[in-house]
Structure formats: C-alpha cells, structure tokens
C-alpha positions as CSV (number, residue, x, y, z in Angstrom):
1,X,34.1,68.9,19.0
2,X,32.1,65.7,18.6
3,X,30.8,64.7,22.1
4,X,29.4,61.4,23.4
5,X,25.6,61.4,23.6
6,X,24.5,61.1,27.2
7,X,22.3,58.0,27.8
8,X,22.0,58.2,31.6
9,X,18.4,59.0,32.5
10,X,19.4,60.4,35.9
11,X,21.5,63.0,34.2
12,X,19.0,63.8,31.5
13,X,16.2,64.3,34.1
14,X,18.0,67.2,35.6
15,X,16.8,70.5,34.0
16,X,19.5,72.6,32.5
17,X,20.2,75.6,34.6
18,X,19.8,79.0,33.0
19,X,22.9,80.6,34.4
20,X,24.6,83.6,32.8
21,X,27.1,82.6,30.2
22,X,30.1,84.1,28.4
23,X,30.3,84.4,24.7
24,X,33.2,81.9,24.8
25,X,31.2,79.3,26.7
26,X,28.2,79.8,24.4
27,X,30.4,79.4,21.3
28,X,31.9,76.2,22.7
29,X,28.4,74.7,23.4
30,X,27.1,75.7,20.0
31,X,30.1,74.2,18.2
32,X,29.9,71.0,20.2
33,X,26.2,70.7,19.4
34,X,26.6,71.3,15.7
35,X,29.6,69.0,15.4
36,X,27.9,66.2,17.4
37,X,24.5,66.6,15.6
38,X,26.3,66.6,12.2
39,X,28.2,63.5,13.0
40,X,25.0,61.8,14.3
41,X,23.0,62.8,11.3
42,X,25.4,60.8,9.1
43,X,24.8,57.6,11.0
44,X,21.6,55.6,11.6
45,X,19.2,56.5,13.0
46,X,20.2,60.1,12.0
47,X,19.7,63.3,14.0
48,X,17.1,66.1,13.6
49,X,17.8,67.9,16.8
50,X,20.0,67.9,19.9
51,X,19.9,69.6,23.3
52,X,22.9,70.8,25.3
53,X,22.4,68.4,28.2
54,X,22.5,65.4,25.8
55,X,26.2,66.1,25.3
56,X,27.0,67.0,28.9
57,X,26.5,70.8,28.9
58,X,24.2,71.3,31.9
59,X,24.6,75.0,32.4
60,X,23.5,76.5,29.1
61,X,20.0,75.8,27.6
62,X,20.8,75.5,23.9
63,X,19.3,73.3,21.2
64,X,20.0,72.8,17.6
65,X,17.4,71.6,15.1
66,X,17.7,70.8,11.4
67,X,15.8,73.3,9.4
68,X,16.3,74.0,5.7
69,X,19.4,71.7,5.5
70,X,21.3,73.5,8.2
71,X,21.5,73.5,12.0
72,X,19.4,76.2,13.6
73,X,20.6,77.3,17.0
74,X,18.1,78.3,19.8
75,X,19.4,79.7,23.1
76,X,17.1,79.8,26.1
77,X,14.1,78.6,24.0
78,X,10.7,78.8,25.7
79,X,7.4,77.9,24.2
80,X,5.2,80.9,24.8
81,X,2.0,79.7,23.1
82,X,0.7,76.4,21.8
83,X,-2.4,76.1,19.5
84,X,-3.9,74.3,16.6
85,X,-4.6,71.2,18.7
86,X,-2.3,68.2,19.4
87,X,-1.4,65.1,17.6
88,X,0.3,61.8,18.4
89,X,3.3,60.5,16.6
90,X,6.2,58.1,17.3
91,X,9.4,59.7,18.3
92,X,12.9,58.3,18.8
93,X,15.8,59.8,20.7
94,X,19.6,59.5,20.4
95,X,19.8,59.3,24.2
96,X,17.6,56.2,24.2
97,X,18.6,54.1,21.2
98,X,16.0,51.6,20.1
99,X,13.2,53.3,22.1
100,X,10.4,54.5,19.9
101,X,7.5,56.1,21.9
102,X,4.2,57.6,20.8
103,X,4.2,61.2,22.0
104,X,1.5,63.9,22.0
105,X,2.7,67.3,20.8
106,X,1.2,70.6,19.9
107,X,0.7,71.1,16.2
108,X,1.7,74.8,16.3
109,X,3.9,76.7,18.7
110,X,5.4,80.1,19.3
111,X,8.9,80.2,20.8
112,X,11.0,82.9,22.3
113,X,14.7,82.4,21.9
114,X,18.0,84.0,21.1
115,X,20.0,82.9,18.0
116,X,23.8,82.4,18.0
117,X,24.3,85.9,16.7
118,X,22.6,87.3,19.8
119,X,19.4,88.3,18.0
120,X,16.2,87.9,20.0
121,X,13.3,86.1,18.3
122,X,10.1,86.8,20.2
123,X,7.2,84.6,19.3
124,X,8.7,82.8,16.3
125,X,6.1,80.4,14.9
126,X,6.7,76.8,14.0
127,X,4.3,74.2,12.9
128,X,4.1,70.5,12.0
129,X,7.2,68.4,12.1
130,X,9.5,71.4,13.0
131,X,7.3,72.2,16.0
132,X,7.5,68.6,17.1
133,X,11.3,68.4,16.9
134,X,11.6,71.8,18.8
135,X,9.2,70.6,21.5
136,X,11.2,67.3,21.9
137,X,14.5,69.2,22.3
138,X,13.0,71.8,24.7
139,X,11.6,69.0,26.8
140,X,15.2,67.7,27.1
141,X,16.3,71.0,28.5
142,X,13.6,70.7,31.1
143,X,14.6,67.2,32.2
144,X,11.8,65.5,30.2
145,X,12.5,62.7,27.8
146,X,10.6,60.0,25.9
C-alpha cells in the first residue's frame, strides 16, 4: 500500500526498534516500502531509497534501495566496516522536500543484513553511489537525517 512519507523530524529522530517480527508483519512493511518507493520514483524529485520509519513503521528496521532497476530489500542492515576514505556530496530526502545538504559518507562499506527471502548476507560490499544511498537509509533507521 502506498503510504504517506513522514516529514515530522521528531518522529524521524526516534531510532527504529529492533523487535522480533512475524513473517506477516515483515511482508506488510516490505510491500508498503516497495509500493511507496515505486510511487515516489515516478514523481519529482524521484526516489532511490526509503526506510521503514519514513512511512510510519517504527518497529521493523527495513530499507529498500534501487539497485539494478529493482528495489532491493535489507532487513536489519548494519554497516560493519567502512573504508576507502570519505567524500562529500549533496543529498536530498523525501522526508525533507526542498532540503539539499552536503553530507560526508564512506566511499566503500560492508553491510550485514537479511533479505526478504530470509537469506543472511554477512559483509556484503557496496561502493560509490550505492554505498551512499544505503548509508543514508541506514541513518534514517538510527534516527539520523540530513
């Protein structure tokens, strides 16, 4: 279901809890994220990623990011290693329309996460723009925003 994007900083600054979840609850969050992100991607300014708390799901830490023309689901994503230095680039956010902030991010990261099929991905490596988008969305889960 397409959800309204949360724009309230007080809500977004609350870290998403990492409570146990049922398959049904997870499926609902994943579908809501995909539907909302797909809808947002079709309208300016577009959408490259979305975190569960941006659509009001505050109990399950889930993000979707656009990789290879499809939405990639990461459940409980955690950056385990950052390397390759950092760089500064401007970032925008659906939760703060019109805001464009220069942010420093790691160039390369390793991430532990579970995909929507329940497969664990220990130390998956991402670099460049993909790493930037993933770090932006993981920050949302931790109550950090631009």
